[in-house]
N, C-alpha and C positions, 0 to 999 in steps of 0.2 A: 249583594245579596247573594246567599250559597245556601240549598235544602238541607237540613239536617234529617237522616233516618234514625228515626229511633225503633229499637227495636224489645219490646218486651218479654220476657223469659222469665223461665219456671228457676227456682233459686235451690238450684239441686246441682251437684257436680253433673259437668259435660255440655251443660246445656251452653253455654257460650260457647264451646269448641264447635258446638256439631252448628249452630247460627252460622260461625265466622268460617266454618269449612263450605256450607252454602256459597258463600261469596266467593271464595277461594275458587272452586270448583267452577263458578260462572266466570273466572278471571276480573273479578272485581275488586282493585286495590283498596285499602281501607288508608284512610289519608291522615285521621284521626279518630281517636272513641274514647269515650267517658263511661264508664259502669257505673252506677249506683244501684243502693239495693233495699230492701227491706226485707223481713221475715220471710215475707212470701213470694215475695218477686224481684228481680232485676229491671233495668232499663239497660239497654245498649245505646247511646249516642255516636251515632258513626257521621263522619263525611266520609264519601266515598266517589273514586274517579267518575263513576258511569252509573248514574243515579236509578235511570229506568232498569237496567241491567239488575243493579242491586237491589234493588225493590223486588223486583222481579222474582230473585233467587230467592231473597227470604220469604215469600210468600208461600214461592215453590216448596219452602221449607215445611211450611206450615205456622210460622210466626205470624204473630200479630205487629203491625210497625204502623207509625206516624210519621207525617210530614212534617216538620216547623222549617221556619224563616229564619235564618241565624247570619249576622257579618263574620264577615272572614277579614281580619288581619293583619298584613304582612309587622314584625315588631322589630324598629329598630333594638339595634345591639347597643343601647345606652343607657345609664343609669335616670331610672325617671320616665321614662319613654310608656310606661304600660300607665302612671301615676298622669300623665299630660293629659290620654287619650279618655283616661275614664274623669278625671276634670272636665272636659268640654262635653262629656257627654254628659256628667251628672250638672252642667251650667246649663243644659238644653233640657233640664228634667225628664231626662230620659234614664229610667230606672233597668240595669244591670240584673238580670234573675240568675244566669248562672252562667261558666265559662271555663273552657278547656283550652290547652294549647296541642299544637301539633309541630313536631320536629321537623322540618324541613330540610335539614343535611348541615352543613356544619359550619354555613352563613347566619344564621337563626331557625325562628320558628315564626308561627302563625297562631294567632290568638281567634280561638273561636267562640262568638257572647250569641247569648240569646237576650234580647233586650223588649221593654214594653212596648217600643216602636223604631221596629226595623228602617222601615225608609226614613225616618227621619234621623238616625243614627248615623246611618249610611252616608246622607246629606251630611249631617256632624263633624264628622270623620274625613269626608271629602276637603270640606272647608278644612281642616286644620293641614291638612297636606298627608294625609295618613292614607299609604296602601292598600285599599279595599278591593276584598280580590272576588272575582264574581265565578258563576259554575262554569263557567268556561273552563277556567284559570286552574282545575282541580285536577286535572290530568295532568299538568307539569308538576304537581306539588305530587306527585303518589310515584315519581322517578323513573318507574320503569318502562313511562308508559311513549 
C-alpha cells in the first residue's frame, strides 16, 4: 500500500503550476498525477517519491491536502491483464473507487487505485501474483533518485 497526497486547488489559471512548483523547489518528484475539477475547485491526486517532504511543501505553499491509502500495482504488458486484476478484486467483493496510471518508463506502467478495502485488495492482488508496490518503492519509480 502507498499513500496518495490529494491537494485541493482553486479552479483558476496558475494554481496547479504554483502547487507543483512547491514540490519542485523542495526536490519532490511526482511519480503519478491525476487532476479532477468542478466549477469551483480542483483536486490533484499525487503519488510522490518523498511523502513527508511533499506534504510539507504543499502545506508551506498554503494548500490544503489529505492522505489516502491506495494500491500501486505494476502492470504486465499483455492483453487482458488489467481485466484479470479487476476480476480478482470484484470476486473478492472489493470496489474500485477510482484509478489512474503512472508511466514508469519503456517497460511499462503502474496502476494506482483507491479501493473500498485497501488491505484486503493488497492481499487479493498478492495471492494473484500481482506485483504490489510499497511506499519505499516510490523512489525507484521516480527515475532520477
